[in-house]
C-alpha positions in Angstrom: 114.7 93.0 92.0 117.2 95.8 93.9 114.9 98.3 96.2 116.4 101.3 96.8 115.8 103.1 100.2 116.7 106.7 101.5 116.5 107.0 105.2 117.5 110.6 106.6 120.0 110.6 103.9 121.2 106.8 104.5 121.2 104.8 101.0 120.2 101.1 101.5 119.7 98.6 98.9 117.3 95.2 99.6 117.1 92.8 97.2 113.3 91.7 96.6 113.4 88.1 95.0 110.8 86.8 92.9 109.9 83.8 94.7 109.2 85.8 97.6 106.8 88.0 95.7 105.1 84.7 94.7 105.3 83.0 98.5 103.4 85.8 99.8 100.8 86.8 97.0 97.8 86.0 99.5 99.5 87.7 102.5 99.6 90.9 100.6 95.9 90.2 99.7 94.9 89.8 103.4 97.5 93.4 103.7 94.9 95.0 101.1 91.6 93.4 102.8 92.9 95.1 106.1 93.7 98.5 104.1 90.2 98.5 102.3 88.9 99.3 105.4 91.2 102.7 105.8 94.4 103.4 107.2 96.2 105.4 110.1 98.4 108.0 108.1 100.4 109.6 111.1 97.7 112.4 112.2 95.2 111.5 109.6 92.7 108.4 109.0 92.3 107.7 105.5 89.2 106.0 104.6 89.8 104.8 101.1 93.9 104.1 100.7 94.9 103.9 97.3 97.8 101.9 96.2 100.6 104.9 96.8 99.0 105.8 99.9 99.4 101.8 101.2 102.4 101.7 100.3 103.6 104.9 102.0 102.4 102.8 105.0 104.1 99.9 104.1 107.4 102.0 103.9 106.9 103.3 107.6 106.6 99.8 108.7 109.9 99.3 106.8 111.6 101.7 108.4 110.5 100.9 111.6 111.5 97.2 110.9 114.8 98.2 109.7 115.6 100.2 112.9 113.9 97.6 115.4 116.2 94.6 113.1 113.2 92.6 112.0 114.2 91.2 109.1 111.0 89.2 108.1 108.8 92.3 108.5 111.4 94.7 106.6 111.4 91.9 103.7 107.7 91.2 103.8 107.4 95.3 103.4 109.6 95.5 100.9 107.7 92.9 98.7 104.7 94.3 98.9 105.9 97.8 97.8 107.0 96.1 94.4 104.2 93.9 94.0 102.6 97.2 94.3 104.9 99.0 92.1 106.9 97.0 90.1 108.5 99.5 88.2 109.8 101.1 91.9 113.5 102.8 91.6 113.4 104.3 94.9 111.5 105.1 98.5 112.9 108.3 100.2 112.2 108.2 103.9 112.6 111.5 106.2 111.7 110.8 110.0 111.0 115.1 109.9 108.1 115.0 107.6 104.3 113.2 107.7 103.9 110.1 106.2 102.1 111.3 103.3 105.1 112.5 102.1 107.1 109.9 102.3 108.8 109.4 98.2 108.1 106.6 96.1 110.0 107.3 92.8 109.1 105.0 89.9 111.5 104.0 86.7 110.5 106.2 83.8 
């Protein structure tokens, strides 16, 4: 699957393969257990994040991984997002906005 990402008006494409999703399944379960305890979203603490909020946190981590050239974390976060939203069309990130404003667009 091709994951389209727009970061501050720059567009990128990442290929997320099914093999990666399968390989990371137990890792994603561990991530979800961690997120079950709540997440910090910018200035706000979210006690029980839903899937969209979990993915907004993952998008933030993905962008940080991209800037620090951490390919491993970049693909892990991309695969996590695809695992939660297999019909994801595009991720839109703007560094001037709050984390809760990260836009996860789905097909259809």
